[in-house]
C-alpha positions in Angstrom: -53.6 174.9 -64.0 -49.8 174.4 -65.4 -48.1 177.5 -66.9 -44.5 178.2 -67.8 -43.0 181.1 -66.1 -43.5 183.0 -69.5 -47.1 182.3 -69.8 -47.6 183.1 -66.1 -46.1 186.6 -66.7 -48.3 187.2 -69.6 -51.3 186.1 -67.9 -50.4 188.5 -65.1 -49.9 191.3 -67.2 -53.3 190.8 -68.8 -55.1 190.6 -65.5 -53.2 193.9 -64.5 -54.5 195.4 -67.6 -57.8 194.3 -67.1 -57.8 195.7 -63.4 -56.5 199.1 -64.6 -59.2 199.2 -67.4 -62.0 198.5 -64.7 -60.6 201.2 -62.6 -60.8 203.7 -65.4 -64.1 202.8 -66.4 -65.2 203.1 -62.8 -63.7 206.5 -62.6 -65.5 207.6 -65.8 -68.9 206.2 -64.5 -69.0 206.6 -60.7 -69.9 210.3 -60.9 -71.5 212.3 -63.7 -72.5 215.8 -64.5 -76.0 216.9 -65.5 -76.8 220.5 -66.4 -79.3 222.5 -64.6 -82.9 221.7 -65.9 -81.5 218.4 -67.6 -83.2 215.3 -66.3 -80.1 213.4 -64.6 -81.6 210.1 -65.7 -81.2 210.7 -69.3 -77.2 211.1 -68.9 -76.7 208.7 -66.0 -73.8 206.3 -67.2 -74.3 202.5 -66.3 -72.6 201.9 -63.1 -73.3 199.0 -60.6 -71.0 199.8 -57.5 -71.4 196.3 -55.9 -70.5 194.5 -59.0 -67.7 196.6 -59.9 -66.1 196.0 -56.4 -66.8 192.5 -56.8 -64.8 192.3 -60.0 -62.0 194.4 -58.9 -61.7 192.2 -55.6 -61.9 188.9 -57.9 -59.1 190.3 -60.1 -57.0 191.4 -57.3 -57.3 187.9 -55.7 -56.3 186.4 -59.1 -53.2 188.7 -59.4 -52.2 187.8 -55.9 -52.2 184.2 -56.7 -50.3 184.3 -60.0 -47.9 186.7 -58.3 -47.3 184.3 -55.6 -47.0 181.2 -57.8 -44.3 183.1 -59.7 -42.4 184.3 -56.6 -42.4 180.8 -55.3 -41.2 179.6 -58.9 -38.4 182.3 -58.9 -37.2 181.5 -55.4 -37.1 177.7 -55.7 -36.3 177.0 -59.3 -32.7 176.5 -60.2 -31.0 177.5 -63.5 -28.9 174.3 -64.0 -26.1 176.1 -66.2 -25.5 178.6 -63.2 -26.5 176.9 -60.2 -28.7 180.0 -59.1 -32.3 180.4 -58.7 -34.3 182.3 -61.2 -34.6 185.1 -58.5 -30.8 185.2 -58.3 -30.5 185.1 -62.2 -32.8 188.1 -62.1 -30.3 190.1 -60.0 -27.1 188.7 -61.7 -28.3 189.7 -65.4 -28.7 193.3 -64.6 -25.4 193.4 -62.7 -23.8 191.9 -65.8 -25.7 194.4 -68.0 -24.0 197.2 -65.8 -20.5 195.6 -66.1 -20.9 195.2 -69.6 -21.8 198.9 -70.1 -19.1 200.1 -67.8 -16.5 198.0 -69.9 -17.9 199.4 -73.0 -17.3 202.9 -71.8 -13.7 202.1 -70.8 -12.7 200.3 -74.2 -13.9 203.5 -76.0 -11.0 205.4 -74.7 -7.8 206.1 -76.5 -4.8 205.5 -74.6 -4.0 209.3 -74.9 -6.7 211.8 -75.8 -6.5 215.7 -76.0 -9.1 217.1 -73.5 -10.8 220.3 -74.9 -11.8 222.7 -72.5 -14.5 225.2 -73.5 -13.9 227.8 -70.8 -10.2 227.9 -71.0 -8.5 230.7 -72.7 -4.7 229.5 -72.3 -2.6 227.8 -74.5 -2.0 224.9 -72.2 -3.1 221.7 -73.7 -4.3 218.9 -71.5 -4.2 215.2 -72.3 -6.4 212.4 -70.7 -4.5 208.9 -70.3 -6.0 205.7 -69.6 -4.8 204.2 -66.3 -5.5 200.7 -67.3 -4.8 197.9 -69.8 -6.9 198.3 -72.7 -6.5 194.9 -74.0 -7.5 193.5 -70.7 -10.7 195.7 -70.6 -11.4 194.4 -74.1 -10.9 190.7 -73.1 -13.2 191.4 -70.1 -15.9 193.0 -72.2 -15.9 189.9 -74.4 -16.2 187.6 -71.7 -18.8 189.6 -69.9 -20.8 189.9 -73.1 -20.7 186.1 -73.6 -21.6 185.4 -70.2 -24.5 187.7 -70.3 -26.0 186.0 -73.5 -25.4 182.6 -72.0 -27.3 183.7 -68.8 -30.2 185.3 -70.9 -30.5 182.1 -72.8 -30.5 179.9 -69.8 -33.1 181.9 -68.1 -35.1 182.1 -71.2 -35.0 178.3 -71.5 -36.2 177.7 -67.8 -38.9 180.4 -68.1 -40.2 178.8 -71.5 -39.9 175.1 -70.5 -40.4 174.6 -66.6 -44.0 174.9 -65.3 -45.3 175.9 -62.1 -49.0 175.3 -60.8 -51.6 178.4 -60.4 -54.8 177.6 -58.8 
């Protein structure tokens, strides 16, 4: 069956949730307590070991197939605007995000800023000076922000339009 990457990821998340729910239900019903003198059959929860294991194994197999199809898609599908695979873009975007955060921090400094020390009892005043060109940082920040937005949109376009086969 054909899915977009976005649809396949949603399917994968649903399967993982189903798997986790089935495990949780198994945990609650595979053992039980009965008080002394109480008939255990009246409090025994419904649990079928064989059926539960079959369902868990089936879901695990489906999860592997979807995950594999996504991995193949990510390593072979090229995002045209960047000439990078989806897999590379998934590394590139966090790199850009980290660079943007660093530049945001750097552009927030004043050229000369008084440093306040809580533990100091002397009358000496310290100043912190930037050791870079603030205008250049501002320009780089703008470029990185625009590139990041472009990269995210390009990846979203591929993830929502290109399809992969999941059997």
